[in-house]
C-alpha positions in Angstrom: -7.0 -22.1 -63.0 -9.2 -19.1 -62.0 -12.8 -18.0 -61.4 -14.7 -17.0 -64.5 -15.4 -13.4 -65.3 -18.9 -13.7 -64.0 -17.5 -13.8 -60.5 -16.0 -10.4 -60.9 -18.4 -7.5 -60.5 -16.6 -5.5 -63.2 -16.3 -8.4 -65.7 -18.1 -8.5 -68.9 -18.5 -12.2 -69.3 -21.3 -14.4 -68.0 -23.3 -13.2 -65.0 -23.1 -14.4 -61.5 -26.5 -16.1 -61.9 -25.2 -18.1 -65.0 -21.9 -19.1 -63.4 -21.3 -22.8 -63.0 -19.8 -22.0 -59.6 -23.2 -21.5 -58.0 -23.1 -25.1 -56.8 -19.9 -24.8 -54.8 -21.5 -25.2 -51.4 -22.0 -29.0 -51.6 -18.3 -29.4 -52.3 -16.9 -26.8 -49.9 -19.4 -26.7 -47.1 -16.7 -26.4 -44.5 -16.0 -22.9 -45.9 -19.5 -21.6 -45.3 -18.8 -19.4 -42.2 -15.4 -18.2 -43.6 -17.1 -17.0 -46.8 -20.0 -15.4 -44.9 -17.6 -13.4 -42.6 -15.6 -12.3 -45.6 -18.8 -11.2 -47.4 -19.9 -9.1 -44.4 -16.5 -7.4 -44.5 -16.9 -6.7 -48.2 -20.3 -5.1 -47.5 -18.7 -2.8 -45.0 -15.8 -2.0 -47.4 -18.2 -1.1 -50.2 -20.4 1.0 -48.0 -17.4 3.0 -46.8 -16.1 3.5 -50.3 -19.5 4.5 -51.7 -21.0 6.6 -49.0 -18.1 8.4 -47.2 -19.1 11.7 -48.8 -22.6 11.4 -47.3 -21.5 11.6 -43.6 -18.7 14.0 -44.5 -21.3 16.5 -45.8 -23.6 15.8 -42.9 -20.9 16.5 -40.3 -19.9 19.8 -42.1 -23.6 20.8 -42.2 -24.4 20.1 -38.5 -21.2 21.7 -37.0 -22.0 25.4 -37.8 -25.6 24.9 -36.7 -24.6 23.4 -33.3 -21.9 26.1 -32.7 -24.4 28.9 -33.4 -22.5 30.3 -36.4 -25.9 30.7 -38.2 -27.5 32.8 -35.5 -26.3 36.2 -36.7 -27.0 35.5 -40.3 -30.2 36.6 -42.2 -32.9 34.1 -42.6 -32.3 34.0 -46.3 -28.7 33.0 -45.8 -29.8 30.3 -43.4 -32.3 28.9 -45.9 -29.7 29.0 -48.7 -27.3 27.1 -46.5 -29.9 24.5 -45.7 -30.9 24.0 -49.3 -27.3 23.7 -50.4 -26.6 21.0 -47.7 -29.7 19.0 -48.6 -28.8 19.1 -52.3 -25.2 18.0 -51.6 -26.5 15.2 -49.4 -28.9 14.0 -52.1 -26.3 14.1 -54.8 -23.7 12.2 -52.6 -26.4 9.6 -51.7 -27.4 9.1 -55.3 -23.8 8.6 -56.4 -23.2 6.3 -53.5 -26.2 4.1 -54.5 -25.0 4.0 -58.1 -21.5 2.9 -57.0 -22.6 0.4 -54.3 -22.8 -3.2 -55.5 -23.9 -5.9 -53.1 -21.2 -8.6 -53.0 -22.1 -12.2 -53.8 -21.0 -15.5 -52.3 -18.9 -16.2 -55.4 -17.0 -12.9 -54.9 -16.4 -13.6 -51.3 -15.3 -17.2 -52.3 -12.9 -15.7 -54.9 -11.4 -13.3 -52.3 -10.8 -16.2 -49.8 -9.3 -18.3 -52.6 -6.9 -15.5 -53.6 -5.3 -15.6 -50.1 -4.6 -19.4 -50.4 -1.5 -20.7 -52.0 -2.1 -22.1 -55.5 -5.9 -21.1 -55.5 -7.1 -24.5 -54.3 -10.8 -23.5 -54.4 -10.7 -22.6 -58.1 -8.9 -25.9 -58.8 -11.6 -27.9 -57.0 -14.4 -26.2 -59.0 -12.5 -26.8 -62.3 -12.9 -29.8 -64.6 -10.2 -31.9 -66.4 -10.0 -30.7 -69.9 -7.9 -33.4 -71.6 -6.9 -36.9 -70.6 -10.1 -37.6 -68.7 -10.3 -41.0 -70.4 -6.8 -42.0 -69.5 -6.8 -43.8 -66.2 -3.3 -42.6 -65.2 -4.2 -39.0 -66.1 -7.5 -39.3 -64.2 -5.7 -40.7 -61.1 -3.1 -37.9 -61.2 -6.0 -35.3 -61.5 -7.8 -37.0 -58.5 -4.6 -36.9 -56.4 -4.2 -33.2 -57.3 -7.8 -32.5 -56.3 -7.3 -34.3 -53.0 -4.3 -32.2 -52.2 -6.1 -29.0 -53.1 -9.1 -30.0 -50.9 -6.8 -30.5 -47.9 -5.3 -27.0 -48.5 -8.8 -25.4 -48.4 -8.9 -26.3 -44.6 -6.3 -23.6 -44.1 -8.7 -20.9 -45.3 -9.4 -17.9 -43.0 -11.7 -14.9 -43.0 -10.3 -12.1 -45.2 -10.5 -8.7 -43.4 -12.0 -5.8 -45.4 -9.9 -2.9 -46.6 -11.5 0.2 -45.2 -8.8 2.6 -46.3 -10.1 5.3 -48.7 -7.1 7.6 -48.7 -7.0 7.2 -52.5 -10.6 8.5 -52.7 -10.0 11.4 -50.2 -6.4 12.6 -50.7 -7.1 15.9 -48.8 -8.5 14.2 -45.7 -11.9 16.0 -45.9 -13.6 13.2 -43.8 -11.2 13.9 -40.9 -11.8 17.7 -41.1 -15.6 17.2 -41.0 -15.2 14.8 -38.0 -13.1 17.3 -36.1 -15.7 20.1 -36.6 -18.5 17.8 -35.5 -16.6 16.7 -32.3 -15.8 20.3 -31.4 -19.5 21.1 -31.9 -20.5 18.3 -29.6 -18.2 19.6 -26.9 -18.8 23.3 -27.1 -22.1 23.7 -28.9 -25.7 22.7 -28.3 -27.7 20.1 -30.1 -30.9 22.0 -29.3 -30.0 24.5 -32.0 -30.6 21.8 -34.7 -34.2 21.7 -33.7 -34.5 25.5 -33.8 -33.2 25.6 -37.3 -35.3 22.6 -38.4 -38.5 24.3 -37.1 -37.5 27.6 -38.9 -37.6 29.8 -35.7 -36.7 33.4 -36.7 -36.9 36.6 -34.8 -38.7 39.8 -35.7 -35.5 41.2 -37.0 -35.2 38.4 -39.5 -32.4 36.4 -37.9 -32.6 32.8 -36.8 -34.2 32.5 -33.3 -31.6 32.2 -30.6 -31.4 33.5 -27.0 -30.5 37.1 -26.7 -28.9 36.2 -23.4 -26.6 33.7 -21.8 -26.7 32.3 -18.3 -24.6 29.9 -16.3 -24.8 28.3 -12.9 -21.4 27.4 -11.4 -21.6 25.2 -8.3 -18.8 25.5 -5.7 -15.6 23.9 -7.0 -15.3 21.5 -4.0 -18.6 19.8 -5.0 -17.2 18.5 -8.2 -20.5 19.3 -10.0 -20.1 20.7 -13.5 -21.4 24.1 -14.5 -24.9 24.4 -16.0 -25.8 26.3 -19.2 -29.3 27.6 -18.4 -30.3 27.9 -22.1 -30.1 24.1 -22.4 -32.3 23.4 -19.3 -35.8 22.4 -20.3 -37.0 21.0 -16.9 -39.2 23.4 -14.8 -37.3 22.8 -11.6 -33.5 22.9 -11.3 -31.7 21.5 -8.2 -28.2 23.0 -7.6 -25.9 23.1 -4.5 -26.3 26.0 -2.2 -23.7 28.6 -2.7 -23.6 28.2 -6.5 -22.7 31.3 -8.5 -25.1 32.6 -11.2 -23.7 34.6 -14.1 -26.1 36.3 -16.7 -25.2 38.3 -19.8 -27.8 40.3 -21.7 -27.4 41.3 -25.3 -29.0 44.1 -27.3 -30.2 47.5 -26.0 -30.3 48.2 -22.3 -33.8 47.7 -21.0 -34.9 45.2 -23.6 -34.2 42.4 -21.1 -34.4 42.5 -17.3 -33.5 39.9 -14.6 -35.6 39.2 -11.6 -34.5 36.7 -8.9 -35.4 35.6 -5.4 -32.5 33.1 -4.7 -29.7 35.4 -3.5 -31.6 37.0 -0.6 -29.6 40.2 -1.2 -30.5 43.3 0.7 -27.6 45.6 -0.4 -25.3 46.1 -3.3 -28.1 45.2 -5.8 -27.6 46.7 -9.3 -30.3 47.5 -11.9 -32.4 44.7 -13.2 -31.4 45.7 -16.8 -27.6 45.6 -16.3 -26.1 43.7 -19.2 -23.9 41.5 -16.9 -25.1 40.3 -13.5 -23.8 37.7 -11.0 -25.1 36.6 -7.6 -24.9 33.5 -5.3 -27.7 31.1 -4.6 -28.4 31.1 -0.9 -32.0 29.9 -0.9 -34.6 28.3 -3.1 -36.5 30.6 -5.4 -36.9 31.7 -9.0 -34.7 33.3 -11.7 -36.5 35.1 -14.5 -35.3 36.8 -17.6 -38.1 39.1 -18.8 -38.4 40.3 -22.4 -38.3 38.8 -25.9 -37.1 35.2 -25.6 -37.0 35.3 -21.8 -37.2 32.3 -19.6 -38.1 31.4 -16.0 -36.4 28.8 -13.8 -37.5 27.5 -10.4 -34.3 26.9 -8.4 -34.1 24.4 -5.6 -31.0 25.1 -3.4 -29.6 21.9 -1.9 -27.9 22.8 1.4 -24.4 21.3 2.2 -24.8 18.6 4.8 -22.7 18.6 7.9 -20.0 16.0 7.9 -20.3 13.0 10.2 -17.7 10.8 11.9 -17.9 7.8 14.2 -15.8 5.1 15.8 -16.2 1.7 14.2 -14.2 -0.6 16.5 -12.8 -0.6 20.1 -9.4 0.9 20.6 -6.5 -1.5 20.3 -2.7 -1.4 20.7 0.3 -3.3 19.7 3.1 -4.7 21.8 4.9 -1.4 21.9 1.9 0.5 23.1 1.0 2.2 19.8 -2.7 3.0 19.7 -5.0 2.0 16.7 -8.5 3.4 16.5 -10.7 2.7 13.5 -13.2 5.3 12.4 -15.6 6.2 9.5 -16.2 9.6 8.1 -19.1 10.8 5.8 -19.9 13.9 3.8 -22.0 14.7 0.8 -19.1 16.4 -1.0 -16.1 15.1 0.9 -14.1 15.6 4.1 -11.0 17.8 3.8 -9.5 17.4 7.3 -10.2 15.9 10.7 -8.8 15.8 14.2 -9.0 13.8 17.4 -9.0 15.3 20.9 -8.0 13.1 23.9 -9.0 14.5 27.2 -8.4 13.2 30.8 -11.6 11.7 32.4 -10.8 12.5 36.0 -14.0 10.9 37.3 -12.7 7.4 36.3 -9.1 7.8 37.5 -8.1 5.5 40.4 -7.0 8.3 42.8 -4.3 6.5 44.7 -0.6 6.9 45.3 0.8 9.6 43.1 -2.6 10.2 41.5 -4.1 11.2 44.8 -2.8 14.8 44.4 -4.9 17.3 42.5 -3.6 17.2 39.0 -2.0 20.2 37.4 -3.6 21.6 34.2 -3.3 18.7 31.7 -3.8 19.9 28.1 -5.7 17.6 25.9 -3.9 15.6 23.2 -4.9 16.8 19.7 -3.8 14.9 16.6 -4.9 15.0 12.9 -6.9 12.2 11.5 -5.5 10.4 8.5 -7.2 11.1 5.2 -7.4 8.6 2.3 -4.7 9.2 -0.3 -6.7 7.8 -3.3 -10.4 7.5 -3.9 -13.2 9.8 -2.8 -13.5 11.4 0.6 -17.3 11.4 0.7 -17.3 8.1 2.6 -14.2 6.3 3.9 -12.8 4.1 6.7 -9.4 4.8 8.2 -7.4 4.0 11.3 -5.9 6.6 13.6 -2.6 5.4 14.9 -0.2 7.0 17.4 2.2 6.3 20.2 1.2 8.3 23.3 3.3 6.4 25.7 5.3 9.5 26.8 2.1 11.4 27.7 0.8 11.6 31.2 -2.5 10.3 30.0 -1.0 7.0 28.8 -2.7 4.0 30.5 -5.3 6.3 32.1 -9.0 6.7 31.4 -9.7 9.4 28.8 -12.4 10.4 26.4 -11.6 10.6 22.7 -13.7 12.9 20.4 -13.3 12.9 16.7 -14.3 15.8 14.5 -14.2 16.3 10.7 -14.5 19.4 8.5 -15.7 19.8 4.9 -14.7 22.3 2.3 -17.4 24.8 3.3 -16.0 25.0 6.8 -18.7 22.9 8.5 -17.5 20.8 11.4 -19.1 17.6 12.5 -18.1 15.9 15.8 -18.7 12.3 16.9 -19.9 11.3 20.4 -17.1 11.2 23.0 -15.9 7.7 23.7 -14.5 6.5 27.0 -11.3 4.5 26.6 -8.1 3.7 28.4 -5.4 5.4 26.4 -2.9 2.7 25.3 0.7 3.2 26.3 3.9 1.2 26.6 3.8 -1.5 29.3 6.9 -2.2 31.4 7.7 -5.7 32.7 11.1 -5.0 34.3 10.3 -4.0 37.9 12.8 -1.1 38.2 11.8 0.3 34.8 8.1 0.0 35.8 8.9 2.0 39.0 10.8 4.7 37.2 8.0 5.1 34.6 5.4 5.3 37.4 7.3 8.0 39.2 7.7 9.9 36.0 4.0 9.8 35.5 3.4 11.1 39.0 5.7 14.1 38.4 3.8 14.9 35.2 0.5 14.5 37.0 1.4 17.1 39.7 4.7 19.0 40.4 3.9 18.5 44.1 4.7 14.8 43.7 8.4 15.6 42.9 9.7 15.3 46.4 7.9 12.0 47.1 9.0 10.6 43.7 12.6 11.5 44.5 12.4 9.7 47.9 10.9 6.6 46.3 13.5 6.4 43.6 16.3 6.9 46.1 14.7 4.1 48.2 14.5 1.6 45.4 18.1 2.2 44.4 19.5 2.2 48.0 21.0 -1.3 47.7 21.3 -2.1 44.0 23.1 -5.4 44.4 21.2 -8.2 42.8 18.8 -6.3 40.6 20.9 -3.5 39.0 23.8 -5.1 37.2 24.7 -2.2 35.0 26.7 0.4 37.0 26.2 3.0 34.3 22.5 2.9 34.6 22.6 2.9 38.4 24.9 6.0 38.4 22.6 7.7 36.0 19.6 7.0 38.2 21.3 8.4 41.3 22.4 11.5 39.4 18.8 12.1 38.3 17.6 11.7 41.9 20.2 14.1 43.2 19.3 16.6 40.5 15.6 16.4 41.4 16.4 16.9 45.1 18.5 20.0 44.2 15.7 21.5 42.2 13.1 20.8 44.9 15.2 22.6 47.5 14.8 25.8 45.4 11.0 25.3 45.3 8.4 23.4 43.2 9.7 22.3 39.8 8.9 24.7 37.0 7.7 23.5 33.6 11.1 23.5 32.0 12.7 21.6 34.9 9.9 19.1 35.1 10.1 18.4 31.3 13.9 17.9 31.6 13.6 15.5 34.5 10.7 13.5 33.0 12.6 13.1 29.7 15.6 11.8 31.5 13.5 9.3 33.6 11.8 8.0 30.4 15.0 7.4 28.7 16.3 5.6 31.7 13.2 3.4 32.0 13.5 2.4 28.4 17.1 1.5 28.9 16.3 -0.7 31.9 13.4 -2.3 30.0 15.0 -2.8 26.6 18.6 -1.7 26.8 21.6 -3.9 25.8 23.1 -6.1 28.6 26.7 -6.8 29.3 26.8 -10.0 27.3 24.6 -12.4 25.3 24.0 -14.6 28.3 22.6 -11.8 30.5 20.4 -10.7 27.6 19.1 -14.2 27.2 18.3 -14.4 30.9 16.6 -11.0 30.7 14.4 -12.2 27.9 13.5 -15.3 29.8 12.6 -13.3 33.0 10.4 -10.9 31.0 8.6 -13.8 29.4 8.1 -15.5 32.8 6.8 -12.2 34.2 4.3 -12.0 31.3 3.2 -15.6 32.0 2.4 -14.7 35.6 0.7 -11.4 35.0 -1.0 -12.2 31.6 -0.1 -10.5 28.4 -1.8 -9.6 25.1 -1.0 -11.6 22.0 0.9 -8.5 20.7 3.0 -8.4 23.9 3.6 -12.2 23.7 4.8 -11.7 20.1 7.2 -9.0 21.1 8.6 -10.9 24.0 9.1 -14.1 21.9 10.9 -12.1 19.2 13.2 -10.7 21.9 13.8 -14.3 23.2 14.6 -15.5 19.7 17.0 -12.7 19.1 18.8 -13.2 22.4 19.0 -17.0 21.8 20.5 -16.4 18.3 23.1 -14.1 19.7 24.0 -16.6 22.5 24.4 -19.4 20.0 26.6 -17.2 17.8 28.7 -16.4 20.8 29.1 -20.1 21.6 29.9 -20.9 18.0 32.6 -18.2 17.9 34.1 -19.6 21.1 34.2 -23.2 19.7 35.7 -21.9 16.5 38.4 -20.1 18.4 39.3 -23.3 20.3 40.1 -25.2 17.2 43.8 -24.8 18.0 45.3 -25.1 21.4 42.1 -25.0 23.4 40.0 -27.4 21.5 38.0 -29.5 24.0 38.0 -33.3 23.9 35.4 -34.4 21.4 34.7 -37.5 23.5 33.0 -35.5 26.2 29.2 -35.8 26.6 27.4 -32.7 25.2 24.0 -31.7 24.2 23.5 -30.9 20.5 20.5 -28.9 19.3 19.9 -27.3 16.0 18.4 -23.9 15.2 15.2 -25.6 13.8 14.6 -27.5 17.0 15.0 -24.3 19.0 12.6 -22.4 16.7 10.1 -25.2 17.0 10.3 -25.2 20.8 9.9 -21.4 21.0 6.9 -21.6 18.6 5.3 -24.1 20.8 5.8 -21.9 23.9 4.2 -19.0 22.1 1.3 -21.1 21.0 0.6 -22.3 24.6 0.8 -18.8 26.0 -1.7 -17.5 23.4 -4.0 -20.3 24.3 -3.7 -19.4 28.0 -2.0 -22.7 29.0 0.7 -20.9 31.1 1.6 -24.0 33.2 2.6 -26.0 30.1 4.4 -23.0 28.6 6.4 -22.6 31.9 7.4 -26.2 31.8 8.6 -25.9 28.2 10.4 -22.7 29.2 12.3 -24.5 31.9 13.2 -27.3 29.4 14.5 -24.6 27.0 16.6 -23.1 29.8 18.1 -26.5 30.6 18.9 -27.1 27.0 20.6 -23.8 26.6 22.5 -24.4 29.8 24.2 -27.5 28.4 24.1 -26.6 24.8 26.8 -27.1 22.2 26.0 -25.5 18.9 25.7 -28.2 16.2 28.6 -28.3 13.7 28.2 -25.5 11.2 25.1 -24.0 12.9 26.6 -20.9 14.5 30.1 -20.7 13.0 31.6 -21.0 9.6 29.6 -20.4 6.5 26.3 -21.3 8.1 26.8 -18.8 10.9 27.8 -16.1 8.5 24.7 -16.7 6.4 22.4 -16.5 9.5 24.0 -13.2 10.6 23.7 -11.9 7.1 20.0 -12.8 7.0 19.4 -11.0 10.3 21.2 -7.9 9.0 19.1 -8.0 5.8 16.0 -8.4 7.9 16.9 -5.2 9.7 17.5 -3.5 6.4 14.0 -4.6 5.4 12.5 -3.0 8.5 14.5 0.2 7.9 13.2 0.3 4.3 9.6 -0.2 5.5 10.0 2.7 7.9 11.4 4.9 5.2 8.6 4.0 2.9 6.0 4.9 5.6 7.7 8.3 6.0 7.7 8.8 2.2 4.0 8.1 2.2 3.4 10.6 5.0 5.5 13.1 3.1 3.3 12.6 0.1 0.2 13.3 2.3 1.8 16.5 3.5 2.5 17.6 0.0 -1.2 17.3 -0.9 -1.9 19.3 2.3 0.4 22.1 1.1 3.5 21.6 3.2 6.0 24.3 2.0 9.0 22.3 3.2 8.2 19.3 1.0 11.3 19.8 -1.2 13.8 19.9 1.6 12.2 16.9 3.3 12.3 14.9 0.1 16.0 15.5 -0.2 16.5 14.3 3.4 14.6 11.1 2.5 16.7 10.7 -0.6 19.9 10.9 1.5 18.5 8.2 3.9 17.6 6.0 0.9 21.1 6.3 -0.4 22.6 5.3 2.9 20.2 2.3 3.0 21.2 1.3 -0.5 24.9 1.5 0.5 24.2 -0.6 3.5 22.5 -3.2 1.4 25.5 -3.2 -1.0 27.8 -3.9 1.9 25.6 -6.7 3.2 25.5 -8.3 -0.2 29.3 -8.4 -0.2 29.2 -10.1 3.2 26.8 -12.9 2.2 28.9 -16.1 1.7 28.4 -17.9 -1.6 25.3 -20.1 -1.6 25.1 -23.2 -3.8 22.1 -24.4 -5.7 19.2 -22.7 -7.5 17.9 -21.1 -4.3 21.3 -19.3 -3.8 21.2 -18.0 -7.3 17.7 -16.7 -6.9 18.7 -15.0 -3.6 21.6 -13.2 -5.3 19.3 -12.0 -8.1 16.6 -10.7 -5.7 19.1 -8.8 -3.6 20.7 -7.3 -6.7 17.2 -6.2 -7.9 16.4 -4.8 -4.5 19.5 -2.6 -4.6 18.6 -1.4 -8.1 15.0 -0.5 -6.9 16.5 1.4 -4.0 18.7 3.4 -6.4 15.6 4.2 -8.5 13.7 5.2 -5.4 16.6 7.5 -4.4 16.5 9.2 -7.8 12.8 9.6 -7.7 13.0 11.3 -4.3 15.7 13.7 -5.5 13.4 14.5 -8.5 10.5 15.2 -6.1 8.5 12.2 -7.6 7.1 10.8 -4.3 4.6 8.4 -5.9 7.3 6.9 -8.1 9.6 6.6 -5.1 7.0 4.8 -3.1 6.5 2.3 -5.9 10.2 1.6 -6.2 10.5 1.2 -2.4 7.7 -1.4 -2.5 9.6 -3.3 -5.2 12.7 -3.2 -3.1 10.9 -4.6 -0.1 9.4 -7.4 -2.2 12.8 -8.4 -3.5 14.3 -8.3 -0.1 11.6 -10.7 1.2 12.1 -13.0 -1.7 15.9 -12.9 -1.2 15.6 -13.8 2.5 13.3 -16.7 1.7 15.6 -18.0 -0.9 18.6 -17.7 1.4 16.8 -19.7 4.1 16.0 -22.4 1.6 19.6 -22.5 0.4 20.9 -22.6 4.0 18.6 -25.5 4.9 19.8 -27.5 1.9 23.4 -26.9 2.7 22.9 -27.9 6.4 21.2 -31.1 5.4 24.1 -32.0 3.1 26.6 -31.2 5.9 24.7 -33.4 8.4 24.7 -36.4 6.1 28.4 -36.0 5.6 29.1 -35.6 9.4 27.1 -38.8 10.2 29.3 -40.8 7.8 32.5 -39.6 9.5 31.3 -40.0 13.0 31.9 -43.7 13.4 35.5 -43.6 12.2 36.3 -40.6 14.5 34.9 -42.4 17.5 37.0 -45.5 16.9 40.2 -43.4 16.8 39.5 -41.6 20.0 41.4 -43.5 22.8 42.1 -41.9 26.1 45.8 -41.3 26.5 47.2 -41.9 30.0 48.7 -39.0 31.9 46.2 -36.6 30.4 44.5 -35.8 33.7 45.4 -32.9 36.0 46.0 -33.4 39.9 42.2 -32.8 40.4 41.3 -35.7 38.1 40.1 -33.6 35.2 40.8 -34.6 31.6 43.0 -32.1 29.9 42.9 -31.0 26.3 45.4 -31.6 23.6 47.6 -28.6 24.5 46.8 -28.3 28.1 43.2 -27.1 27.8 40.7 -28.5 30.3 37.4 -30.2 29.4 34.4 -30.6 31.6 34.6 -34.3 32.1 35.4 -35.2 35.7 34.8 -31.6 36.8 31.8 -31.6 39.1 31.0 -28.0 38.3 31.3 -28.6 34.6 31.8 -24.9 33.7 33.8 -21.8 34.6 34.0 -21.7 38.5 33.7 -17.9 38.7 30.8 -17.8 36.4 29.1 -20.6 38.3 29.7 -18.8 41.6 28.1 -15.6 40.2 25.0 -17.6 39.1 24.6 -19.2 42.5 24.9 -15.8 44.1 22.2 -14.4 41.8 19.9 -17.4 42.5 20.3 -16.9 46.3 19.3 -13.2 46.0 16.4 -14.1 43.8 15.0 -16.7 46.2 15.6 -14.4 49.3 13.4 -11.7 47.7 10.5 -14.2 47.3 8.5 -13.4 50.5 6.2 -16.4 49.9 8.9 -18.8 50.9 8.9 -20.2 54.5 10.5 -18.0 57.1 13.0 -20.8 58.0 14.2 -20.9 54.4 14.4 -17.1 54.2 16.6 -16.9 57.3 18.9 -19.6 55.9 19.2 -17.7 52.6 20.0 -14.5 54.5 22.8 -16.2 56.5 24.3 -17.5 53.2 24.2 -14.1 51.6 25.8 -12.5 54.7 28.7 -15.0 54.3 29.1 -14.0 50.7 
């Protein structure tokens, strides 16, 4: 079955009007839109095939006109070119109209049917030729039609074939399009109007300017150059400082240039010079006098002064790093900025070491951060910096921001009075050392008094200086100061040396490692209690709580290792009464303490703090919590967390390096290699940590392993990018590595929680049987009545102290010293405590 020849535009049979298929719509109405879309495509196809020579000739005709190729030709040649192009267009248009045939619905239907299997549409429009009177044959034909009708529902629009390579084997259409695009980019459309109007000069050539002129704005403005021949408006507004270039053609003197925009008073050439250039420094006029001359009124837009302002109060984090938000504006963009921090002596509390007249204190000058991407005409940024080591830290100062644009103009904001943030010390001795350091920086005349005060506070170190190394270092610094003072007032080099040593010592007293995990835990608790009494910012609370969590984790790991080491001869009796607490319970308790402190409910926070102390005092790490595979996993997670922090710091430095690269830092290559070496070391560290992670079961464990592997691969790619000098690529890979590390840590935590839950359920099932088998054996007590372990080890049951005697004595001694230093206690109690200390 097929469509009759009348459906084919090239057929010679019956016409489309006489075709019996004109009544197809009632039978195949569901194909209406499919046929319509196919017919539209056929129209486009036939238009392209019939009329492609028309626009090819049109493009070839317009390109030389727009590019000015006809300007030097005689007018006769121009007219001949125009007549030829018009005739060619007319012939191409006539041929195209002859070839074009509007497609009918039947043709579109036939094209849709040709794409279907078995041509079901033609079958539906056909009639049974023989056997119509036979019921069996008629039933078979009806079943066949029903099957074909179902197949028509699969019909889809047929896309047109717009390829005409067989009609244009040499690609003339592409050549014409290329010429036209070049003319649009480098020519002028105004020349088309000149040729159309028949403008010709007295010499018989097509009319065109006998001059050329450009206005090039300063490069930093980002404004494109202007071709003055194309400007039709009477007034032209351009940035001040734009450069004008004019070229005159023909004989010298035919054209002259007059201008009032440069305000030149010297170095002015002749007005008839064939090439002239000058800068626009004021508003005025530019005139080219002579045949085809023009006049332009120029409005010079001055470059506005940049503007900067603070947008939020100064803030600081727990470590004392300052953050100051600001906004900068400029009409063409800010190129750099700086902040100057100056001492405000009128607001200083002139007491103690600050009572002396200060030495000359230089202002602090730092560069303002500039946006890496986007425009710099208006942006918001945050100035960050750690000025804790400056003498101005925690003192009243004024901060003044200034920004500069590309033209050298500087705009300054209003001075703002602030207290310069700096590190806060909670440990009393560290606070005293930091204060004396500040006094020495304030005035060299304070050196003698500071040495005396430091010697006084370290006179009897018992009870508050437990680290002999730090105590000896403090006394050495004091003796060194006294030796320098005997020779006269400290000079700048000596003062710098002493203050650096004092700062390092203060940091060690405040944050340094203690002798064991128990002392570190007590230190963290004391610092937190001090913050409760004196008040602390949310950032400081967060820092102190993080320190407490770290110290608690280390203490629990230590207890777990001790319990694991006692699994042989020194294993305690499992029947003794102990306090079991899980890591999740500890975390929940510390989160609650932090929440109460942030809400200002210090009394409740202190009560929970004492409860935590009591729990830690009698704590036994729950089975699998600090030792074994669970403990190894927790330690691995802490190590990976530190690796994540190191990667974040390296990424920040890489970003800073990229900013320096845009600012023209000549040492960028060497610094990138240094960053690459550090990235390699960090990747090797992650590889070692991956080997140390114990096997984790379950889907979460598998995800953790995949994420850590991907993080190591991203670090390797970041390292290679740094070695190649590709800082943007390195920063992207570093970000991927940090994302994978975070995901890996999250998956490890989930896997650990699932494993601990399984272990807890198993332990509960074994507990009953173990308790039934534990029967106290006679003769297992020592002469003091204490229950001994399996191999002679001693348990705490029956021992009134319940712990190591020497350690308990040391704790009692420290408690006596702490209470005796509290001067708010009654005099009778203080005297009693003093007598006890004298006996010790």
